[in-house]
N, C-alpha and C positions, 0 to 999 in steps of 0.2 A: 773710724768712727767706732763707737763702742755703745753697746746696749748697757752695760754696767754702769758707765758714765752718765747715760740718760736716767737711769733709776735713781744713781745718786743724787743727781741734780733734782729730780722730781720730788725725792724725799725731802729737800732743802727748801724747795719752793713752798712746798705745804707748810712750812714752819716760818718761813721770812716773807713778809709782806712786801718789803722794799725789792728783794729780788723778784717776786712775782711781777710786780709792776714793771721792772725792767726787763723781764721777758716778754710781758703784754706789749710792751711798747714796741717790739721788733717786729716790723710789718713785712720785712723780706728774710729769705733765708741767711743772706749776707749780713743782715743786722742781727740776726739771731746768733750766727757763727761769732761775730764781734763779741757780743755780751758773754756767750758760754765761754770763749777763749779767754777772756779777762778773769773769769772766776776759776780757771784751770780745769775746765771740763772738755770732753770731746763727746760730741755727738750731733747727729742731725736732728732737724726741727721734727720730722715725722718720728724718729726714735723716741725723742722726749715727749711728745703727744701721746705715744703708746704707754710709755712709762709712766707718765702723770696720770693717765686715765686709770692705769691700774693701780697706782699709788693710791689715789683718790677712793676708789673701790674698796679697798683694803682697810679704810679708816673707819673706826666706829663713829656712829651718828653722835654729835652733841645733844644735850638737853635741849638746846634752843630748837635744833633740827626735828628731834622727836616731838616736841609740843607743835609743830609746824606740820607734821604728818599723822598727829593723833587723830583716831576716828571719833565717831559718836555724835550724838546731837543732843542738846540740852534746851528745851523749851519751856520756859517756867510757866506752871498752869494748865499745862496740856493733860497731862495726868490726872489732876484733880477734876477737869472739866470733863474727862471721858468717865471716870469713875462715876461722876456724880450725875450723868445723863445715863449710865447703865444702871446705876441703883435706882433712879426714878423710873425707870421702864419695868423694872422687876416688881 
């Protein structure tokens, strides 16, 4: 079994949705090995999981992902109401 094979497979899975679906459908180690062997790779499911996690972590976030995690809060009218209240007190 090879960690290099697992890394190569993980990199390919990140760009190929069909391959990712095939691997996700494998429920047992034997099914995983069957899919991997057809593709010409050699690694265990554990090696693949570790390599895939590492490959995911090293990928930059897409614009869509950045939009989902962007912070901040915008409530229209709150600043105006606060300013009007503070001005009226003065």
